[in-house]
C-alpha positions in Angstrom: -15.1 57.4 -4.0 -16.6 59.9 -1.3 -20.4 59.2 0.1 -22.4 61.9 1.0 -21.7 61.2 4.7 -18.0 61.8 4.2 -17.2 57.7 4.2 -14.3 57.4 2.0 -14.3 54.1 0.3 -11.3 52.2 -1.2 -8.5 53.0 1.2 -6.9 50.7 3.2 -4.4 53.0 5.4 -5.8 55.9 7.6 -7.7 58.8 6.5 -7.8 61.8 8.3 -11.1 63.7 8.6 -11.6 67.6 9.3 -12.5 66.9 12.8 -8.8 65.2 13.6 -10.0 61.6 13.6 -7.5 59.2 11.8 -8.0 55.5 11.5 -9.8 52.8 9.6 -12.8 50.5 10.0 -12.1 46.9 9.8 -14.7 44.4 8.3 -15.2 40.9 7.1 -14.5 41.1 3.2 -15.3 37.9 2.6 -19.4 39.0 4.4 -21.7 37.7 6.8 -24.7 35.2 7.2 -28.0 36.7 8.5 -28.5 35.2 11.5 -24.9 35.1 12.4 -22.9 36.9 14.9 -21.2 40.2 13.0 -18.8 42.3 14.5 -16.5 45.1 13.1 -13.6 47.3 14.4 -12.4 50.9 14.6 -9.1 51.5 14.9 -8.5 55.3 15.7 -6.0 57.9 16.8 -8.9 59.5 19.0 -11.7 58.6 21.0 -15.3 57.6 18.6 -18.4 57.3 20.2 -20.9 56.5 17.7 -21.2 54.4 14.3 -23.9 54.3 11.4 -24.5 51.6 8.9 -25.8 52.6 5.5 -27.2 50.7 2.6 -26.2 50.8 -1.1 -28.3 53.9 -1.7 -26.7 55.6 1.5 -30.1 55.1 3.7 -29.1 55.1 7.7 -30.1 51.3 8.4 -28.2 51.2 12.0 -26.5 53.3 14.6 -25.7 53.0 18.0 -22.8 53.8 20.3 -19.7 52.5 19.6 -18.6 49.3 22.0 -16.1 50.0 24.7 -12.5 50.8 23.9 -11.0 47.4 23.8 -7.2 48.6 24.4 -4.6 50.2 22.2 -3.3 48.6 19.1 0.2 50.7 19.0 1.4 53.9 19.9 0.1 55.7 16.3 -3.5 53.8 16.9 -4.4 54.1 21.3 -8.1 53.0 20.3 -9.7 50.0 19.1 -13.4 49.8 19.1 -15.4 46.9 18.7 -19.0 47.2 16.5 -21.7 44.5 17.3 -23.5 44.7 13.7 -25.7 41.6 14.8 -29.0 43.4 14.2 -28.3 43.6 10.7 -30.1 40.7 9.1 -31.2 42.1 5.7 -29.7 40.7 2.8 -27.8 43.5 1.2 -24.2 45.3 0.6 -23.5 47.8 3.3 -21.3 50.4 4.5 -20.2 51.3 8.1 -19.8 55.3 8.8 -17.6 56.7 11.5 -16.5 60.4 11.0 -13.3 60.3 8.7 -12.6 56.9 8.6 -12.6 54.4 6.1 -14.5 51.4 5.8 -15.1 49.1 2.3 -18.6 47.9 1.6 -19.3 44.4 3.2 -22.0 41.9 2.3 -24.8 40.5 4.0 -26.5 37.3 2.7 -29.4 35.1 4.2 -27.0 32.4 4.5 -23.2 32.7 5.1 -23.1 29.1 3.6 -22.8 30.4 0.1 -20.1 32.6 1.1 -18.1 30.2 2.7 -18.5 27.6 -0.1 -17.5 30.6 -2.4 -14.4 30.9 -0.4 -13.6 27.1 -0.3 -14.0 26.6 -3.8 -11.0 29.4 -4.3 -8.8 27.7 -1.6 -9.4 23.9 -3.6 -8.1 26.1 -7.0 -5.0 27.1 -5.2 -4.2 23.3 -5.7 -4.5 23.0 -9.0 -2.5 25.5 -9.4 0.0 24.0 -7.4 0.1 20.6 -9.3 3.4 19.7 -10.7 3.1 18.6 -14.5 6.7 20.6 -14.8 9.4 18.1 -13.8 9.4 15.0 -16.0 12.7 14.0 -14.9 11.1 13.2 -11.6 9.5 9.6 -13.4 13.3 8.2 -12.6 14.5 10.1 -9.8 17.2 8.9 -7.6 17.0 8.0 -4.2 20.1 9.7 -1.7 21.3 9.1 2.0 19.8 12.2 4.2 22.1 14.7 3.9 24.4 16.4 6.7 23.8 19.9 7.0 25.8 22.9 8.0 23.8 23.5 11.5 20.0 22.6 12.7 18.7 26.0 11.5 19.8 25.8 7.7 19.0 23.7 4.5 22.3 24.1 2.9 24.3 20.9 3.2 27.7 19.7 3.6 29.8 17.5 0.9 27.9 15.5 -1.7 25.0 13.6 -1.6 25.5 10.2 -1.6 22.8 8.0 -3.9 21.8 4.7 -2.2 18.8 3.8 -4.5 16.6 4.4 -7.9 15.1 5.2 -10.0 11.5 5.7 -8.4 8.5 7.7 -10.1 7.4 10.5 -7.9 6.3 12.8 -10.5 2.8 14.5 -10.1 1.7 15.8 -6.3 1.8 19.5 -5.6 4.1 22.3 -5.3 4.4 22.9 -1.1 4.4 26.6 -1.1 6.2 29.0 -3.1 9.0 27.0 -4.2 9.2 23.7 -6.1 9.9 21.1 -3.5 7.1 18.1 -2.5 6.8 16.5 0.9 5.2 13.8 2.1 4.7 15.3 5.6 2.8 18.1 4.6 1.0 16.4 1.5 -0.5 13.8 3.6 -1.9 16.2 5.9 -3.4 18.5 3.1 -4.9 15.4 1.5 -6.1 14.3 5.0 -8.1 17.2 5.2 -9.4 17.7 1.7 -10.8 14.2 2.0 -12.2 15.2 5.5 -13.9 17.8 3.7 -15.2 16.1 1.0 -16.6 13.0 3.3 -18.6 15.6 5.8 -20.0 17.7 3.0 -23.6 18.2 3.2 -23.6 18.7 -0.5 -22.1 16.9 -3.4 -18.5 18.3 -4.4 -16.6 17.6 -7.2 -13.4 19.9 -6.7 -12.6 18.5 -3.4 -12.6 15.0 -4.2 -10.7 15.7 -7.4 -7.6 17.4 -5.8 -8.1 14.8 -3.0 -7.4 12.1 -5.7 -4.4 13.9 -7.2 -2.8 14.3 -4.0 -3.5 11.1 -3.1 -1.8 9.6 -6.4 1.4 11.3 -5.7 1.3 9.8 -2.1 0.5 6.6 -3.8 4.1 6.7 -5.7 5.9 7.5 -1.8 5.2 4.7 -0.7 6.9 1.6 -2.3 4.8 -1.7 -1.0 7.3 -3.7 -2.1 9.9 -2.8 -0.1 8.3 -1.0 2.7 9.6 1.9 2.3 8.1 5.7 2.2 9.6 8.6 0.8 9.7 11.9 2.7 10.9 14.5 -0.2 11.8 15.4 -3.9 14.2 18.2 -4.3 16.9 19.9 -2.2 16.4 23.6 -0.8 19.9 24.5 -1.0 22.9 24.1 -2.2 25.9 22.8 -0.6 28.8 24.5 1.6 31.6 23.4 -1.0 29.0 25.3 -3.6 29.5 22.3 -6.1 25.8 22.3 -6.5 22.5 24.3 -5.8 19.0 23.9 -4.6 15.9 24.7 -5.4 15.5 28.2 -3.2 18.6 29.7 -4.7 17.3 30.6 -7.9 13.7 32.3 -9.4 12.5 30.7 -12.1 9.2 29.1 -13.7 9.3 24.9 -13.0 9.7 23.9 -16.6 13.4 25.3 -16.7 14.3 22.6 -14.6 14.4 19.5 -16.7 16.5 21.4 -19.3 19.0 22.9 -17.3 22.9 22.2 -18.4 25.3 23.5 -15.5 26.6 21.1 -13.4 26.0 23.2 -10.5 22.5 22.6 -11.5 22.2 19.0 -11.6 19.8 18.7 -8.9 17.3 21.0 -10.0 17.4 18.7 -13.2 17.4 15.6 -11.5 15.9 16.1 -8.5 16.9 14.0 -5.3 14.4 11.8 -3.4 14.7 11.2 0.7 13.1 8.3 2.5 12.0 8.5 5.9 13.7 5.3 7.2 15.3 2.4 5.7 13.4 -0.4 3.8 10.8 -2.3 6.1 12.7 -0.6 8.9 10.0 1.7 11.4 8.5 5.1 10.3 8.7 8.4 12.2 5.0 7.9 13.7 3.9 11.1 12.9 4.5 10.2 8.9 3.1 6.7 9.3 0.4 8.3 11.2 -1.1 11.0 9.0 -0.1 9.2 5.6 -2.2 6.5 6.8 -4.8 8.6 7.8 -5.4 10.0 3.9 -5.5 6.6 2.5 -8.2 5.5 5.0 -10.2 8.5 4.7 -10.0 8.0 0.7 -11.1 4.6 1.8 -14.3 6.1 3.4 -15.5 8.3 0.6 -14.1 6.6 -2.8 -17.7 5.2 -4.1 -15.7 2.1 -5.8 -15.8 -0.1 -3.1 -12.8 -2.3 -4.7 -10.5 1.2 -4.4 -12.0 1.9 -1.3 -10.4 -1.5 -0.1 -7.3 -0.7 -1.5 -7.3 2.3 0.0 -7.6 0.4 3.4 -4.6 -1.8 3.0 -2.5 0.6 2.2 -3.3 2.7 5.2 -3.0 -0.5 7.2 0.7 -1.6 6.0 1.7 2.3 6.4 0.5 2.5 10.0 1.6 -0.9 11.1 5.2 0.2 10.2 5.2 3.2 12.7 7.9 3.6 15.5 6.2 3.3 18.5 9.3 3.5 21.3 12.3 5.1 21.6 10.8 7.8 19.6 13.3 10.4 19.3 13.4 13.6 16.9 10.7 13.3 14.6 11.0 12.7 10.5 9.2 15.7 8.6 11.6 17.5 6.4 15.2 17.9 5.0 16.1 20.0 6.9 13.9 19.4 10.1 13.9 23.0 10.7 11.5 23.6 7.7 8.9 21.7 9.5 9.8 21.0 13.7 6.8 18.9 14.6 7.1 17.7 18.1 3.9 15.8 18.4 3.4 12.6 17.2 1.0 10.4 19.0 -2.3 12.9 17.8 -0.7 11.6 14.1 -1.3 7.6 15.4 -4.7 8.5 16.7 -5.7 9.9 13.4 -4.4 7.2 11.4 -6.1 4.3 13.5 -9.4 6.2 14.1 -9.5 6.8 10.3 -8.8 3.0 9.7 -11.3 2.0 11.9 -14.0 4.4 10.5 -13.0 2.9 7.3 -13.3 -0.6 8.4 -16.8 -0.1 9.6 -17.7 1.4 6.0 -16.0 -1.7 4.3 -17.5 -4.5 7.0 -13.7 -5.0 7.6 -13.4 -7.5 11.2 -10.1 -5.5 11.8 -12.0 -2.6 12.6 -12.2 -3.3 16.6 -8.5 -3.5 16.5 -8.1 -0.1 15.1 -10.4 1.8 17.0 -8.9 0.4 20.4 -5.3 1.7 19.0 -6.9 5.0 18.0 -8.2 5.0 22.1 -5.2 4.0 23.3 -3.3 7.0 21.7 -5.7 9.5 22.3 -5.5 8.6 25.7 -1.6 9.2 25.5 -2.1 12.5 23.7 -4.2 13.8 26.3 -2.0 13.0 28.7 1.4 13.5 26.9 1.1 16.2 24.6 -2.2 18.3 25.0 -2.5 21.7 26.4 0.4 23.7 24.0 -1.4 23.7 20.4 -4.6 23.7 18.5 -5.4 22.6 14.9 -2.8 23.0 12.4 0.0 21.3 10.4 1.7 20.1 13.7 -1.4 19.2 15.7 -4.4 17.0 14.4 -5.4 16.1 17.2 -9.0 18.1 17.2 -10.0 16.2 14.1 -8.6 12.8 15.3 -10.8 13.5 18.4 -13.7 14.5 16.4 -13.9 11.0 14.3 -12.9 9.1 17.6 -15.9 10.6 19.3 -18.0 9.4 15.9 -16.3 5.6 15.9 -16.3 5.1 19.6 -19.9 7.1 20.7 -20.8 4.3 23.0 -17.7 4.7 25.2 -18.8 7.5 27.5 -15.7 7.7 29.6 -13.2 8.2 26.5 -16.1 10.5 24.6 -16.0 12.8 27.7 -12.3 12.6 27.6 -12.2 13.5 24.0 -14.7 16.3 24.2 -12.7 17.9 27.3 -9.7 18.4 25.3 -11.4 19.8 22.2 -13.0 22.2 24.7 -9.2 22.9 26.4 -8.0 23.5 23.1 -10.8 26.2 22.4 -10.2 27.7 25.7 -6.7 28.1 24.5 -7.7 30.5 21.6 -10.8 32.0 23.4 -8.6 33.5 26.3 -6.0 34.8 23.9 -9.3 36.2 21.9 -10.9 38.0 25.3 -7.3 39.6 25.4 -7.1 40.8 22.1 -8.4 43.8 20.3 -9.7 42.1 16.9 -10.6 38.7 19.2 -7.8 37.0 17.3 -7.2 33.5 19.0 -3.8 32.8 17.3 -0.4 33.9 18.2 0.0 36.6 15.6 3.5 37.2 16.4 4.4 33.7 15.6 4.5 31.4 12.5 1.3 30.2 10.7 -1.4 32.7 12.7 -3.8 32.4 10.0 -4.0 28.7 10.0 -3.9 28.4 13.5 -7.5 31.1 13.5 -8.7 28.6 10.3 -8.1 25.6 12.8 -9.6 27.7 15.7 -12.7 28.0 13.7 -13.0 24.4 12.4 -12.5 23.2 16.2 -15.5 25.1 17.3 -17.5 23.8 14.3 -16.4 20.0 15.6 -17.2 20.9 19.1 -20.7 21.4 18.0 -21.1 18.7 16.1 -19.9 16.4 18.7 -21.7 18.0 21.4 -24.4 20.3 20.2 -23.3 23.1 22.2 -22.6 26.1 20.5 -20.6 28.0 23.3 -18.3 28.4 20.9 -19.5 29.5 17.3 -19.1 33.2 17.9 -15.3 32.6 18.8 -15.4 30.8 15.6 -16.9 33.1 13.1 -14.6 35.9 15.1 -11.5 33.8 13.8 -13.2 33.6 10.4 -14.0 38.0 10.5 -10.0 37.9 11.6 -8.7 35.8 8.2 -11.1 38.1 6.1 -10.3 41.3 7.0 -11.4 42.3 10.8 -7.7 42.4 11.8 -5.3 45.6 12.3 -4.1 45.6 8.8 -7.6 45.4 6.8 -6.3 42.7 5.0 -8.2 39.3 3.7 -5.6 36.7 3.8 -6.7 34.8 1.4 -5.5 35.8 -2.4 -8.6 37.0 -4.3 -11.2 37.3 -1.8 -12.1 40.7 -0.5 -11.4 44.4 -2.1 -8.0 44.2 0.1 -6.6 40.6 -0.1 -2.7 39.7 -0.5 -1.2 41.0 -3.3 2.3 39.9 -3.6 2.4 36.6 -2.7 5.9 34.9 -2.3 5.6 32.6 -5.2 7.7 32.3 -8.3 4.7 31.1 -10.8 2.3 33.7 -9.7 5.3 36.2 -9.2 6.9 35.4 -13.1 3.6 35.4 -14.9 1.9 37.9 -12.9 -1.1 35.7 -12.9 -3.6 36.1 -9.9 -3.0 32.9 -7.0 -6.6 33.0 -6.7 -7.1 31.0 -3.3 -3.8 31.0 -1.8 -3.4 31.8 1.8 -0.5 33.2 3.2 0.9 33.1 6.7 -0.2 37.0 7.5 1.5 38.6 10.6 4.3 37.3 12.1 7.0 38.4 14.9 8.8 41.9 14.2 11.5 40.9 15.0 11.7 38.4 11.9 12.1 41.8 10.0 14.8 43.4 12.0 17.2 43.1 8.9 14.9 44.1 6.2 13.5 42.0 3.5 16.6 41.9 1.5 17.1 42.3 -2.4 15.0 40.9 -5.2 16.2 37.7 -6.8 17.0 37.3 -10.4 14.1 37.4 -12.4 11.6 38.1 -9.5 9.8 40.9 -10.4 9.1 43.9 -7.7 5.9 43.6 -5.7 4.4 46.3 -4.9 6.5 48.2 -7.9 7.3 51.2 -5.9 8.7 49.2 -2.7 6.8 50.7 0.0 5.2 49.2 2.7 1.8 50.4 3.2 0.8 48.8 6.3 4.1 49.4 8.4 2.0 51.6 10.6 -0.1 49.3 11.8 2.8 47.0 13.1 1.8 46.4 16.7 1.5 43.7 19.6 4.8 42.5 18.5 3.7 41.3 15.0 4.1 42.8 11.6 2.6 42.2 8.2 4.0 43.0 5.0 2.5 42.4 1.7 6.0 42.3 -0.3 6.9 39.4 -2.7 10.2 38.9 -0.7 8.4 38.6 2.5 8.6 35.0 3.1 7.7 35.8 6.7 4.2 36.9 5.7 3.2 36.7 2.1 4.0 32.7 1.1 1.2 30.6 0.8 1.8 26.9 1.3 -0.5 24.1 0.6 -1.3 23.2 4.5 -2.4 26.3 4.9 -5.1 26.0 2.2 -6.1 22.8 3.0 -7.6 24.0 6.9 -9.1 26.9 5.0 -10.9 24.3 2.9 -11.6 22.5 5.5 -13.1 25.2 8.2 -15.1 26.7 5.3 -16.4 23.3 4.1 -20.6 23.3 5.1 
């Protein structure tokens, strides 16, 4: 489609114009609220001076000079300009005109709430697609000793797995990512965010609580109250060095295949092993104890049936009481640890104790004061020992913990001041990065988990405003959502099914084999370019090539040490995960 003004719509790559300008215009493909800040970006090979905005009838409604050149993206695109569209307030559909450069249509709504809620609902639907309904053999799963791995950076084990218990029922839950493993560490984090979203929603929402309950049901199976044992994982990633068995990552298939496999080497796909965090009754890694307790305690704050809420509170109290708080070495997350190498843990204990205190307040439980003191202690310890290096994501939940502790301890002014100061410090980490970035991204997109970090920063900006009334980070938070939904160098929305140019080829077995669109899936997005140095590798048996021609349409936008590849083989950039979708749900909740 070509408008009369020469604007090309629908292309995601560069377009050369008659005057020699080539590049692209990047917008938030989700859309903008009428009274929110609005920014778009021009990525070009030569200088650009002016732009215009036209409505759906082609009428010019806004024009002006572009902002200053904010810096080079890469050698091919030495110019990036920011466009300030904030004066555009009338709801409707618009396009940006810069001579010769493509712009996708974008929408202005009277309020951004509906836009955000629609995207949130899609992210919730991803969890529904992740539900494990196929592995019925998980109903009588056997428990195995923690295996030895070939080296710390591989999931290949050494020797045979040694049975130590079972059977246990670990059916249900969510698949963790594009494979079929299930982890307590990720499920507890994701479920906590879902419950927090349900609790804080301004309008009733049935979808989020339904998924939160599904996750909690599985966490309840992973906690054996009778023996005080927390199980952490169902399945094994790769087979052993001796090649006597294979693991989940070794074959590409639909999950319904597993229960009926017959080859002896496939025995741990047919009957999936379960692993535990510690021996029965022994101290549990504090990160696991804190976040798992938080999930149950948040449920206790939300569940309308008070008897159920009290049961959830008791479960949370049991798990938190078993946390290891002295001589904490390497944390327990998954097997191998390299899958999810978490190092912070005091934030998890702060979160667990805070949510218990809030649940106790709701239910009139006198233990609330004790939990509030514990939360304050662990918050102070976190700020002293662990703050300053990360922002809200799977590996650091302090922003949520701080915000809820401010709510719980609102009369303790010195503590509240510390918590507010650390929230602001986390936002400054992102804001300082954004100030130096051409697309105002606050995440490190030459590293893992850029997209969820951006959602986490957007969520933290909202938490900070709620806690303080200070709106200084509102624009920054909006910029992070803009970046995730297409206002980035690649012009891609990193949530499947949201925007005209969204992620198309997720590294996800079910979606790839069935051809179904994995609506709401959130992918990692750009990652370090060095991770692609050895290419993407061959397609696995059973894997449908996507894109069909194997062409990387985004190669020319590699820049700032980062690369994005939309290809089913690209686990580095296009694999969705539960924790990614969970922080998106929380960031988009209103």
